[in-house]
Z-matrix of the N, CA and C atoms (Angstrom, degrees):
N
C 1 1.390
C 2 1.531 1 115.14
N 3 1.298 2 115.63 1 143.72
C 4 1.457 3 111.98 2 179.36
C 5 1.647 4 104.79 3 -92.14
N 6 1.330 5 111.12 4 143.08
C 7 1.439 6 118.46 5 -179.97
C 8 1.434 7 111.13 6 -102.55
N 9 1.344 8 124.24 7 -8.06
C 10 1.394 9 130.55 8 -175.69
C 11 1.522 10 110.34 9 -109.86
N 12 1.318 11 114.33 10 134.25
C 13 1.529 12 117.44 11 175.13
C 14 1.463 13 107.72 12 -83.92
N 15 1.385 14 113.92 13 141.70
C 16 1.473 15 119.36 14 -179.67
C 17 1.540 16 103.19 15 -121.41
N 18 1.313 17 116.94 16 137.48
C 19 1.508 18 114.52 17 174.44
C 20 1.578 19 110.64 18 -101.65
N 21 1.294 20 112.24 19 135.94
C 22 1.497 21 118.34 20 177.25
C 23 1.526 22 107.44 21 -136.47
N 24 1.316 23 113.05 22 105.26
C 25 1.531 24 118.40 23 -173.94
C 26 1.374 25 110.77 24 60.12
N 27 1.374 26 121.10 25 -122.26
C 28 1.387 27 125.38 26 -176.88
C 29 1.512 28 112.19 27 -96.46
N 30 1.297 29 117.45 28 1.71
C 31 1.525 30 122.94 29 -172.92
C 32 1.492 31 107.23 30 -105.98
N 33 1.432 32 115.60 31 154.03
C 34 1.367 33 121.44 32 173.05
C 35 1.555 34 106.20 33 -114.49
N 36 1.248 35 116.20 34 121.50
C 37 1.530 36 119.49 35 176.92
C 38 1.518 37 107.56 36 -83.21
N 39 1.296 38 115.82 37 118.04
C 40 1.414 39 120.81 38 176.38
C 41 1.485 40 109.60 39 -96.61
N 42 1.282 41 121.08 40 -41.21
C 43 1.448 42 122.17 41 -177.89
C 44 1.539 43 106.31 42 -154.97
N 45 1.341 44 120.66 43 152.47
C 46 1.385 45 125.60 44 170.65
C 47 1.483 46 107.03 45 -112.23
N 48 1.345 47 121.14 46 130.14
C 49 1.389 48 128.67 47 -172.41
C 50 1.548 49 105.44 48 -96.96
N 51 1.306 50 114.80 49 143.94
C 52 1.463 51 120.98 50 172.50
C 53 1.516 52 111.27 51 -114.98
N 54 1.298 53 120.64 52 -178.53
C 55 1.492 54 124.96 53 177.78
C 56 1.493 55 105.18 54 -52.52
N 57 1.407 56 111.78 55 137.09
C 58 1.397 57 124.75 56 174.37
C 59 1.545 58 116.78 57 81.84
N 60 1.376 59 115.11 58 0.48
C 61 1.440 60 119.25 59 176.71
C 62 1.528 61 109.19 60 -84.27
N 63 1.318 62 119.43 61 163.36
C 64 1.393 63 124.54 62 -174.36
C 65 1.611 64 108.70 63 -141.53
N 66 1.333 65 115.98 64 158.51
C 67 1.507 66 116.93 65 -178.42
C 68 1.529 67 104.90 66 -149.37
N 69 1.251 68 121.92 67 164.14
C 70 1.352 69 128.77 68 171.66
C 71 1.506 70 116.95 69 95.57
N 72 1.337 71 115.80 70 -4.95
C 73 1.433 72 123.61 71 -177.79
C 74 1.597 73 115.66 72 -63.77
N 75 1.272 74 112.23 73 -35.14
C 76 1.489 75 117.51 74 -177.15
C 77 1.598 76 110.78 75 -62.25
N 78 1.270 77 117.43 76 -42.23
C 79 1.429 78 122.05 77 175.95
C 80 1.604 79 108.66 78 -62.04
N 81 1.178 80 117.32 79 -42.96
C 82 1.473 81 119.88 80 -177.53
C 83 1.540 82 111.12 81 -69.83
N 84 1.351 83 113.51 82 -40.52
C 85 1.495 84 112.25 83 177.87
C 86 1.555 85 114.93 84 -72.87
N 87 1.253 86 116.07 85 -36.00
C 88 1.477 87 119.88 86 -177.25
C 89 1.522 88 114.37 87 -88.63
N 90 1.251 89 119.54 88 -9.99
C 91 1.465 90 127.77 89 -173.10
C 92 1.531 91 109.70 90 56.88
N 93 1.354 92 117.11 91 39.85
C 94 1.515 93 121.26 92 177.66
C 95 1.443 94 103.01 93 -108.01
N 96 1.298 95 114.56 94 171.22
C 97 1.413 96 127.56 95 173.62
C 98 1.600 97 104.58 96 -71.05
N 99 1.389 98 110.28 97 157.24
C 100 1.581 99 113.60 98 177.33
C 101 1.339 100 107.45 99 -64.81
N 102 1.332 101 116.93 100 159.83
C 103 1.396 102 124.82 101 -177.74
C 104 1.500 103 112.88 102 -117.55
N 105 1.301 104 121.48 103 3.39
C 106 1.423 105 126.62 104 175.71
C 107 1.442 106 114.43 105 -160.78
N 108 1.284 107 117.54 106 167.83
C 109 1.588 108 120.25 107 175.22
C 110 1.625 109 102.38 108 -116.34
N 111 1.272 110 107.89 109 157.10
C 112 1.391 111 116.80 110 174.36
C 113 1.563 112 118.09 111 -116.82
N 114 1.292 113 117.13 112 132.35
C 115 1.469 114 118.20 113 179.56
C 116 1.504 115 105.27 114 -122.72
N 117 1.399 116 111.67 115 130.65
C 118 1.464 117 120.22 116 176.34
C 119 1.462 118 106.02 117 -79.31
N 120 1.400 119 121.02 118 139.80
C 121 1.413 120 127.88 119 170.75
C 122 1.536 121 112.89 120 -107.50
N 123 1.407 122 117.78 121 -4.69
C 124 1.395 123 122.71 122 177.83
C 125 1.479 124 107.88 123 -145.69
N 126 1.310 125 124.55 124 161.87
C 127 1.439 126 129.83 125 174.28
C 128 1.483 127 109.25 126 -50.01
N 129 1.442 128 116.76 127 137.31
C 130 1.499 129 113.53 128 178.06
C 131 1.479 130 107.36 129 -155.65
N 132 1.168 131 119.62 130 162.60
C 133 1.541 132 128.12 131 175.10
C 134 1.531 133 102.83 132 -118.88
N 135 1.509 134 107.15 133 128.32
C 136 1.380 135 115.96 134 -179.43
C 137 1.543 136 109.57 135 -125.67
N 138 1.292 137 115.94 136 164.16
C 139 1.469 138 119.17 137 173.36
C 140 1.566 139 110.48 138 -129.24
N 141 1.207 140 118.42 139 159.36
C 142 1.379 141 124.67 140 175.79
C 143 1.508 142 111.96 141 -128.40
N 144 1.358 143 116.53 142 145.96
C 145 1.484 144 116.86 143 177.80
C 146 1.474 145 107.79 144 -133.82
N 147 1.275 146 116.56 145 141.57
C 148 1.504 147 120.03 146 -174.54
C 149 1.546 148 105.13 147 -74.07
N 150 1.325 149 114.61 148 148.94
C 151 1.463 150 119.72 149 -171.58
C 152 1.524 151 116.87 150 -63.36
N 153 1.380 152 113.27 151 -29.50
C 154 1.478 153 116.80 152 171.07
C 155 1.438 154 116.77 153 -65.29
N 156 1.365 155 114.01 154 -37.61
C 157 1.544 156 119.67 155 177.65
C 158 1.444 157 110.69 156 -70.55
N 159 1.396 158 119.93 157 -34.81
C 160 1.353 159 130.24 158 177.41
C 161 1.487 160 111.24 159 -63.20
N 162 1.345 161 119.39 160 -49.65
C 163 1.340 162 120.01 161 -174.58
C 164 1.528 163 108.75 162 -73.79
N 165 1.412 164 124.35 163 -34.39
C 166 1.347 165 124.49 164 172.65
C 167 1.437 166 114.80 165 -56.83
N 168 1.315 167 114.03 166 -42.12
C 169 1.573 168 122.72 167 175.29
C 170 1.490 169 108.25 168 -63.47
N 171 1.179 170 121.80 169 -46.78
C 172 1.513 171 125.62 170 -174.53
C 173 1.445 172 109.67 171 -64.44
N 174 1.344 173 120.05 172 -51.09
C 175 1.440 174 128.02 173 -175.70
C 176 1.564 175 108.05 174 -67.23
N 177 1.291 176 123.88 175 -29.51
C 178 1.433 177 126.26 176 178.92
C 179 1.473 178 119.30 177 -88.44
N 180 1.413 179 116.25 178 -7.64
C 181 1.425 180 120.11 179 -179.12
C 182 1.471 181 110.81 180 -125.40
N 183 1.276 182 112.77 181 107.78
C 184 1.521 183 121.78 182 -178.28
C 185 1.484 184 115.03 183 -59.65
N 186 1.338 185 117.51 184 -27.93
C 187 1.427 186 123.00 185 -172.51
C 188 1.593 187 109.22 186 -87.22
N 189 1.212 188 114.44 187 -1.66
C 190 1.560 189 117.50 188 -177.99
C 191 1.592 190 109.08 189 -79.88
């Protein structure tokens, strides 16, 4: 993870994700609104999981 903020135009780069990384779980766990937006800088494939399915998975997997 990056510990330093980088400014690029009007955006602040907090972290750059690579294959296998994930994001958005904090909002799903805490039931709060999202705290950031994500912008892809290269082609990518993403997936989305509904919050009820995510929570079922989270509560049924001790290693998560």
